[in-house]
N, C-alpha and C positions, 0 to 999 in steps of 0.2 A: 867811382873807385875810392875817393878820399873819405866818403862816409863810412866805408867798410873799415878803413884804417882807424878812424875815430871810434867806431863801435868796438873794435877789437881792443883798442887802448882802454876804453872805459871798462870793458869786461875784465881785463887784466887787473885794473885798479880796484874794482868793486868786489870781485870774487873773494880775495883774501879776507876782506872785511866781513863779508857775509859768512864765510866759512868759520872765522874766528867767533863770531856771535853765536853760531849754531852750536858751538861747544860749551857755551855758558848757560848756566841755569836761567830760567825765565824770571822776570821781575816778580811775577805773581807767586811762583813757587818759592822763590827765595824769601819773600816777605812772609808767606805762610809758615815756612820753616823757622824764621826768626821768632815769630809769635809763639811757636811751639817749643822754643828753647834751644834752637841751633846755636852753636858757638861761632863767633865771628873771629876768623884768624887772619892776621896780617902777616904775610910772608916776606915783607920787605926787610931790609937791614935794620938793626937797632938805631942807627943814625937817622934813617928815613922815618922810622916810627917816632923817634924823639921829636923830630921837626913838626909832627902833627899826625894824629891818628883818629880813627872813628871811636866814639864812645863805646866802651864795652869790648873793644877788640883786644885780642891776645896776640902778642908779637912772638911768632915762631918763624925765624928766618928760613928761607928755602934750604940753605945749606945745612940746617940743623933739624929740619922737619921730621926726618925719619927716626931720629933718636929722641928729640924733645917731646914730640906729640904723644908717643906711647906712655911717657912718664906722667903726662897731665891728663890724658884721656884714655882710660882703660876700656871703656865701653865702645867697641868697634861699630855699634849701631847708632852712636851719637851723630846727629847731623852737624856737619862742619862746612861753613861757608868761607871760602878762601878768596883773598884779594891781594893785589900788589899795586904797583904804580900803573902798569899798562895792561895787565892780564896775562902776560907771558909766564911769569914766575908762578902765579897762582894756578895756571894750567899745568905746569910741570909738577907742582905740589900735589894737585889732584891725582895725577897719574901715580906718583910715588905712594900716596896714601891708599889708593885703591889696591895697589900691589901688596900693601901691608894688611889688607883686609878691611879697611875703612870704606865700606860700600856707600856710605852716605856723605862722601866728601864731594863738594861742588865748587866750581869756579864761578865766582861772582864777576870776575874781570878786573877792570881798572879801579883805582881808588875813587875816581869820580862817579863811576857807575855804582860802586858799592855804597858810596855816601847817599846817592839818590834812593837806593833800595832801602837802606837803613832809615832814612828820613821818612819814607812812606809806609814803613811797617807799623 
């Protein structure tokens, strides 16, 4: 009986992590898009961005993404790779941008994951 409880607890803890990863672009696809000219967009706050950011990243905070991005990127076919600190805000940004017609907006996830992807491209 105890092993069933443990198995259920593990499933409850692991499922959200796997589900979150499933919504992120694959490492290989992200690196290919970077090599092809995708824009790297950091949706963290200006303060977070100032503390450290990835080379070549553009800072467009989540609360400004719907108004700021169309001013900077008029081509709705441009590949956009979004990241934040944990992957939550970049996921929200992806949804907002797709609703605006930016079909090639993708969630890289966390800052750490994005850094590994950028380093390997």
